[in-house]
VOMAR-915098 format. One record per residue (C-alpha): x, y, z; residue number from 1. Coordinates in Angstrom, 3 decimals. Layout:
N
        x        y        z pos
        X        Y        Z NUM
...
END
This chain:
117
        x        y        z pos
  233.012  278.232   63.176   1
  236.108  279.346   65.546   2
  238.577  276.915   67.010   3
  240.848  277.905   69.968   4
  243.936  275.917   70.647   5
  245.564  276.386   73.979   6
  248.940  275.369   75.002   7
  250.850  276.369   78.113   8
  249.746  274.642   80.849   9
  251.347  272.082   83.165  10
  252.668  271.511   86.651  11
  254.195  274.013   88.707  12
  255.521  274.471   92.393  13
  253.956  277.500   94.265  14
  255.573  280.672   93.396  15
  256.565  279.513   89.653  16
  255.701  280.977   86.848  17
  253.660  279.846   83.517  18
  252.618  281.344   80.381  19
  249.268  280.162   78.503  20
  248.381  280.686   74.821  21
  245.389  280.437   72.564  22
  245.525  280.788   68.999  23
  242.031  281.245   67.065  24
  241.505  279.615   63.647  25
  239.768  282.921   62.269  26
  239.867  286.545   62.963  27
  238.730  288.068   66.234  28
  237.657  291.454   65.983  29
  239.500  293.993   68.164  30
  236.797  295.419   69.573  31
  235.390  291.638   71.042  32
  237.120  289.909   74.119  33
  239.173  287.392   74.073  34
  240.656  285.764   77.301  35
  240.653  282.940   79.952  36
  238.190  281.456   82.123  37
  238.932  278.531   84.801  38
  237.100  275.818   86.586  39
  238.601  274.258   89.649  40
  238.612  270.758   90.092  41
  235.674  269.086   92.088  42
  233.430  272.541   91.197  43
  229.996  271.647   90.102  44
  228.484  271.688   86.913  45
  230.354  274.180   84.729  46
  230.917  276.606   87.091  47
  233.786  278.680   85.068  48
  234.946  281.780   86.609  49
  236.532  284.601   84.292  50
  240.145  284.977   84.984  51
  241.281  287.811   82.550  52
  240.254  289.202   78.902  53
  241.436  292.001   77.065  54
  240.269  294.131   74.126  55
  241.311  296.907   72.336  56
  240.716  299.641   75.138  57
  240.152  297.743   77.813  58
  241.528  294.868   79.950  59
  239.663  293.114   82.522  60
  241.059  290.827   85.934  61
  239.426  289.160   88.820  62
  240.573  290.506   91.992  63
  242.232  287.361   93.018  64
  244.830  287.204   90.087  65
  245.615  291.227   89.203  66
  249.149  291.439   89.536  67
  250.252  288.262   89.052  68
  248.418  287.337   85.577  69
  248.912  289.695   82.673  70
  247.254  289.272   79.660  71
  248.407  290.224   76.104  72
  246.878  289.764   72.737  73
  248.018  290.066   69.677  74
  245.258  290.963   67.017  75
  247.076  290.403   63.836  76
  247.353  287.009   64.674  77
  244.633  286.422   66.968  78
  246.418  284.946   69.877  79
  245.655  285.762   73.212  80
  248.558  284.907   76.042  81
  248.815  285.056   79.751  82
  251.964  285.537   81.676  83
  250.781  283.911   85.097  84
  253.454  284.620   87.846  85
  253.828  283.679   91.738  86
  251.880  281.033   91.493  87
  248.966  279.772   94.459  88
  247.468  276.792   94.909  89
  244.247  278.300   94.629  90
  245.431  278.630   90.598  91
  244.881  274.884   90.275  92
  242.524  274.352   87.673  93
  241.354  273.957   83.968  94
  241.888  277.152   81.999  95
  239.684  277.575   78.901  96
  240.058  280.021   76.321  97
  237.048  282.427   75.143  98
  236.720  284.538   72.346  99
  233.311  286.433   71.093 100
  232.652  286.415   67.301 101
  229.194  287.399   66.072 102
  227.744  287.569   69.404 103
  228.471  284.090   70.098 104
  230.486  282.488   72.846 105
  233.649  280.062   72.052 106
  235.498  277.602   73.826 107
  239.036  276.140   73.666 108
  239.446  272.542   74.950 109
  241.390  273.708   77.874 110
  244.554  273.105   79.396 111
  245.377  272.080   82.877 112
  247.074  274.232   85.585 113
  248.438  272.152   88.625 114
  250.563  274.101   91.508 115
  251.938  272.000   94.091 116
  253.875  273.140   97.397 117
END
């Protein structure tokens, strides 16, 4: 069982910044990805889109956030963080921490990010 606890969401104006953090309750191996997905308001079903993820030797960003989002990971503390700069209205979503352990996907409860003009 892996618990992922997110923090750092909130409401900001366009162009603002936020930092999201996620702490895992157990060790996530460094060669397994930890990262973030998001689900925009009003999206159907469970259409979470991958935002950014990281493991030793590899980092992924979706095209629309590259250059504005920076993901980092403390492998010893099992914490993944994401600095979000130059926020846009289309970044408004619930952001979910994600980790893979023993071949299983684990999810946090989600933290809301709302961007307003």
